[in-house]
C-alpha positions in Angstrom: -49.7 -224.1 -92.8 -47.4 -222.4 -95.0 -44.7 -221.2 -92.5 -41.0 -218.6 -92.5 -38.4 -219.2 -90.2 -36.0 -217.0 -89.4 -32.2 -217.7 -89.2 -30.5 -219.1 -86.2 -27.2 -218.0 -87.4 -26.2 -216.3 -90.5 -25.1 -218.8 -93.1 -21.4 -219.1 -93.0 -18.8 -221.1 -94.9 -18.1 -223.8 -91.8 -20.5 -225.8 -89.9 -23.0 -224.6 -87.1 -21.0 -226.2 -84.1 -23.3 -227.0 -80.7 -20.9 -229.0 -78.6 -20.4 -230.0 -74.9 -21.3 -232.5 -72.3 -23.8 -235.1 -72.5 -24.6 -234.3 -68.9 -23.5 -231.2 -66.4 -22.0 -233.1 -63.7 -19.5 -230.9 -61.6 -19.0 -227.3 -62.0 -15.2 -227.9 -62.9 -16.0 -230.6 -65.8 -18.5 -227.9 -67.3 -15.8 -224.8 -66.6 -12.9 -227.2 -68.0 -14.9 -228.3 -71.5 -16.1 -224.9 -72.1 -12.7 -223.1 -71.6 -11.2 -225.6 -74.2 -14.1 -225.1 -76.7 -14.3 -221.3 -76.5 -10.8 -221.5 -78.4 -12.2 -223.7 -80.6 -15.0 -220.8 -82.1 -17.9 -223.2 -81.4 -21.8 -222.0 -82.0 -23.3 -223.0 -78.7 -22.1 -225.2 -75.5 -24.2 -227.9 -74.7 -25.2 -229.5 -71.6 -27.8 -231.5 -70.1 -29.1 -230.0 -67.1 -32.4 -232.7 -66.9 -31.5 -236.1 -68.3 -35.0 -238.1 -69.0 -33.8 -241.8 -68.3 -35.3 -244.8 -70.0 -35.5 -246.6 -66.8 -35.2 -244.8 -63.0 -32.1 -244.8 -61.0 -29.4 -243.7 -63.7 -28.0 -240.6 -63.5 -30.7 -237.7 -64.2 -29.1 -235.0 -64.3 -28.1 -232.0 -61.4 -31.2 -230.3 -62.0 -31.3 -226.2 -61.8 -27.7 -225.9 -60.2 -26.2 -226.7 -63.3 -27.9 -223.6 -64.9 -25.9 -221.3 -62.5 -22.7 -223.3 -64.2 -24.2 -222.4 -67.4 -24.2 -218.8 -66.8 -20.9 -219.2 -65.3 -20.1 -220.1 -68.8 -21.4 -217.3 -70.9 -19.7 -214.9 -68.3 -16.3 -216.4 -68.4 -15.8 -217.5 -72.2 -18.0 -215.7 -73.9 -19.9 -218.7 -75.3 -23.8 -218.9 -76.1 -25.6 -221.7 -74.1 -28.0 -224.2 -75.2 -29.5 -227.1 -72.8 -32.6 -229.3 -72.9 -36.3 -228.8 -71.7 -38.9 -230.8 -71.2 -41.7 -228.9 -69.5 -42.7 -225.1 -68.4 -40.9 -225.5 -65.4 -37.6 -226.0 -66.8 -38.2 -223.3 -69.5 -38.8 -220.7 -66.7 -35.7 -221.8 -65.2 -33.5 -221.9 -68.0 -34.7 -218.5 -69.2 -34.4 -217.3 -65.5 -30.3 -218.1 -66.0 -29.7 -216.8 -69.1 -30.0 -219.9 -71.6 -29.2 -218.3 -75.3 -31.3 -221.2 -77.2 -33.5 -224.2 -76.2 -33.8 -227.9 -77.3 -36.8 -230.5 -76.9 -35.2 -233.8 -76.5 -36.3 -236.9 -78.6 -38.4 -238.1 -75.5 -40.6 -234.9 -75.3 -40.9 -234.7 -79.2 -42.9 -238.0 -79.3 -45.4 -236.3 -76.5 -47.5 -233.5 -78.3 -49.0 -233.0 -74.7 -45.1 -231.9 -73.8 -44.7 -230.3 -76.8 -47.3 -228.1 -76.3 -46.7 -227.4 -72.5 -43.1 -226.3 -73.6 -44.8 -223.8 -76.6 -47.5 -222.6 -73.9 -44.6 -221.3 -71.8 -42.7 -219.6 -74.6 -45.1 -218.2 -76.0 -44.5 -215.1 -77.4 -40.7 -214.9 -76.4 -37.9 -214.6 -78.7 -35.6 -217.5 -77.6 -34.9 -219.6 -80.7 -35.8 -223.5 -80.3 -34.2 -226.8 -81.5 -36.5 -229.9 -82.0 -35.2 -233.4 -81.9 -36.8 -236.2 -83.9 -39.1 -238.3 -82.1 -37.5 -241.8 -80.9 -39.2 -243.7 -83.3 -39.2 -242.7 -87.1 -42.8 -241.1 -87.1 -42.2 -237.8 -89.8 -45.9 -236.2 -89.0 -44.6 -236.2 -85.5 -41.7 -234.5 -86.0 -43.3 -232.0 -88.3 -46.4 -231.7 -85.7 -43.7 -230.4 -82.7 -42.0 -227.7 -85.1 -45.8 -226.7 -85.9 -46.7 -226.1 -81.8 -43.6 -224.3 -81.8 -44.3 -222.1 -84.4 -47.7 -221.4 -83.7 -46.5 -220.0 -79.8 -44.9 -217.8 -81.9 -41.5 -218.7 -82.2 -39.7 -218.4 -85.7 -36.1 -219.2 -85.2 -36.6 -222.6 -85.1 -33.9 -225.9 -85.9 -33.9 -229.4 -86.0 -31.4 -232.0 -84.6 -31.2 -235.3 -86.5 -30.9 -237.6 -83.9 -31.6 -240.8 -85.4 -34.5 -243.4 -84.5 -34.7 -246.6 -82.4 -34.3 -249.6 -84.4 -35.0 -253.0 -83.6 -32.7 -255.5 -84.5 -28.9 -255.5 -85.9 -27.5 -252.3 -86.6 -23.9 -250.6 -86.1 -25.6 -247.7 -84.7 -27.1 -246.8 -81.2 -30.1 -245.0 -83.3 -30.3 -245.3 -87.0 -30.3 -242.2 -89.3 -32.8 -242.9 -91.5 -31.3 -240.2 -93.5 -34.4 -239.8 -95.7 -37.0 -239.1 -93.3 -34.7 -236.2 -92.4 -34.2 -235.1 -96.2 -38.3 -235.2 -96.6 -38.4 -233.1 -93.6 -36.5 -230.7 -95.1 -38.4 -230.9 -98.3 -41.5 -229.9 -96.3 -39.8 -226.5 -94.4 -36.8 -225.8 -97.0 -35.8 -222.9 -94.9 -35.6 -224.9 -91.5 -31.9 -225.0 -90.0 -30.6 -228.8 -90.0 -28.3 -230.2 -87.2 -26.7 -233.6 -86.9 -26.6 -235.1 -83.6 -24.0 -237.9 -84.5 -23.1 -238.4 -80.9 -26.7 -239.9 -80.3 -27.1 -241.6 -84.0 -23.4 -243.7 -83.3 -23.6 -244.4 -79.9 -20.0 -245.0 -80.3 -16.8 -242.6 -81.2 -15.2 -244.9 -83.9 -18.0 -243.9 -86.3 -18.6 -239.8 -85.2 -16.3 -238.5 -88.3 -18.3 -240.7 -90.9 -21.8 -239.6 -89.9 -20.5 -236.0 -89.7 -19.3 -236.0 -93.1 -22.2 -237.7 -94.3 -24.6 -234.8 -93.2 -22.1 -232.4 -94.5 -22.4 -234.0 -98.2 -26.2 -233.9 -96.9 -25.9 -230.2 -97.0 -26.8 -230.1 -93.5 -26.3 -227.0 -91.3 -24.1 -228.4 -88.8 -23.2 -230.5 -86.0 -24.2 -231.2 -82.2 -21.5 -233.3 -80.6 -20.9 -234.4 -76.9 -17.5 -233.8 -75.7 -15.9 -234.3 -72.1 -12.5 -233.8 -70.8 -12.2 -237.6 -69.5 -14.8 -239.6 -71.4 -14.8 -242.7 -70.1 -15.3 -241.1 -67.2 -18.8 -239.8 -68.0 -21.7 -239.9 -65.6 -24.0 -240.4 -69.0 -22.9 -241.9 -72.6 -19.2 -242.3 -72.1 -19.0 -244.5 -75.2 -20.4 -241.6 -77.3 -17.8 -238.8 -75.7 -14.6 -237.2 -77.1 -12.2 -234.6 -75.8 -12.0 -231.2 -76.8 -9.0 -232.2 -78.6 -10.2 -235.0 -80.6 -13.7 -232.6 -81.4 -11.3 -229.9 -83.4 -9.7 -232.6 -85.5 -13.2 -233.8 -86.3 -14.4 -230.4 -87.2 -11.6 -229.6 -89.2 -11.2 -232.8 -90.8 -15.1 -232.2 -92.2 -15.7 -230.8 -95.8 -18.4 -228.7 -96.6 -20.3 -228.7 -99.9 -21.6 -226.1 -102.0 -25.3 -226.3 -102.9 -24.6 -225.2 -106.6 -22.5 -224.0 -108.8 -22.5 -221.7 -111.5 -19.8 -223.8 -113.4 -21.2 -224.8 -117.2 -19.3 -227.6 -117.4 -20.6 -229.3 -114.7 -24.5 -228.3 -114.9 -24.1 -229.8 -118.4 -22.9 -233.2 -117.3 -25.2 -233.1 -114.6 -28.1 -232.4 -116.4 -27.3 -235.8 -118.7 -27.0 -237.9 -116.0 -30.2 -236.7 -114.2 -31.9 -237.2 -117.6 -30.8 -241.0 -117.5 -31.8 -241.3 -114.0 -35.6 -240.0 -115.2 -35.6 -242.8 -118.0 -34.1 -245.2 -115.5 -37.1 -244.2 -113.1 -39.5 -244.6 -115.8 -38.0 -248.3 -116.8 -38.4 -249.3 -113.2 -41.9 -247.7 -112.3 -42.9 -249.8 -116.1 -41.3 -252.8 -114.8 -43.1 -252.6 -111.2 -46.4 -252.2 -112.9 -46.1 -255.2 -115.0 -44.7 -257.1 -111.5 -47.8 -256.1 -109.7 -50.4 -257.4 -112.7 -48.8 -260.7 -112.6 -49.1 -260.7 -108.9 -52.7 -259.9 -109.5 -53.0 -262.9 -111.7 -51.2 -264.9 -109.1 -54.1 -263.7 -106.5 -57.1 -264.8 -109.1 -55.3 -268.3 -109.3 -55.2 -268.6 -105.6 -58.9 -267.2 -105.2 -60.0 -269.9 -107.4 -58.2 -272.6 -105.1 -59.1 -271.7 -101.8 -55.5 -271.0 -101.4 -53.9 -268.2 -98.6 -52.2 -265.1 -100.3 -49.4 -265.2 -97.9 -46.7 -267.9 -98.7 -44.1 -267.6 -96.2 -41.4 -270.5 -98.1 -42.1 -268.3 -101.1 -41.3 -265.0 -99.3 -38.0 -266.6 -97.9 -37.1 -268.3 -100.9 -37.4 -264.7 -102.8 -35.6 -262.8 -100.1 -32.8 -265.4 -100.3 -32.4 -265.5 -104.0 -32.2 -261.5 -104.5 -30.2 -260.8 -102.1 -27.4 -263.3 -103.4 -28.3 -261.0 -106.7 -28.1 -257.6 -104.9 -24.9 -258.3 -103.5 -23.1 -258.8 -107.1 -24.8 -255.7 -108.1 -23.4 -253.7 -105.4 -26.8 -252.9 -103.4 -26.7 -252.7 -99.9 -28.7 -255.1 -98.0 -30.5 -252.7 -96.2 -31.7 -251.3 -99.5 -32.7 -254.0 -101.2 -34.5 -255.2 -98.1 -36.6 -252.4 -97.6 -37.4 -252.2 -101.3 -38.5 -256.1 -101.2 -40.6 -255.8 -98.7 -42.6 -252.7 -100.1 -43.0 -254.7 -102.6 -44.2 -257.6 -101.4 -46.7 -255.5 -99.3 -47.8 -253.7 -102.3 -48.1 -257.4 -103.6 -50.1 -258.7 -100.9 -52.7 -255.5 -101.0 -53.2 -256.1 -104.8 -53.8 -259.8 -104.2 -56.1 -259.1 -100.9 -58.2 -256.8 -103.5 -58.5 -259.7 -105.9 -59.0 -262.1 -102.9 -62.3 -260.3 -101.5 -63.5 -259.0 -105.2 -67.3 -259.3 -105.4 -67.9 -261.5 -108.5 -70.6 -259.5 -110.6 
């Protein structure tokens, strides 16, 4: 489905900035944060009113009482406000109190029924909607949420990249998997894309690094959790920062140009891209040759009735290649992903050989 989106905000030479506490806790906390952020010219003040938590018993938000506080933020600071909605009731209450932008959270995006309920509730309205990626790295699910909101007649749509769940060792709370967000942008080039560096990082010391990487990838802006006393926050304390720290973070960001008319740059970049194209051709030829060898191995295994998967051999390959990759300056995550994809293709090729019916 071809979709045309309207801009949520005019493009400027600085990031689109969304900031505010993870959760609206008290009226005083909300107003204190908003008044400091109002001096920083942020674009949207965020605060969670309803907080979907992984397990019951933790703080799940103050509910619609917090919407009155957001209304007061608008009246006293002039800031536009946004909050998360997960069902029709949330939509109706948020709009009743003048919330300017709605966002759909990761736990809602993962459920098409919930997204459709929100879409039905806002059908035909003129309200901007931001859609976070689903918890799991499922690009079609993310795209499906966008399409459901678009079919409801909403044209001011943006997405929030907040990272994906990962079982294993990682420095992130939710691994970025930048390539999925890039692929989404390739499918919807006019879509506003915001980086939620707070949920990707899960810790304060990585926030600037991730925000800058988003700028380097031509994201439109950032969404960061800000609290007057982060260590006392009722939810996600480790990833929140003070308004003053947030100002320093935003001031440090370098916004990249998407393109340039500089002839020297264009000439050199074309030369380098030509080299990349030639190397890619070489890589594809080598991979094709490798798969032919894998098929020959499959034929030999078939004649000798040997199982396709040889765990000891696979572990040997991983160990050998990881050492060589480090020497080449390649990251372990990249090489691991590449090797596993190559290994799976080899298994698939051998599987076809093993089950091929002889003429």
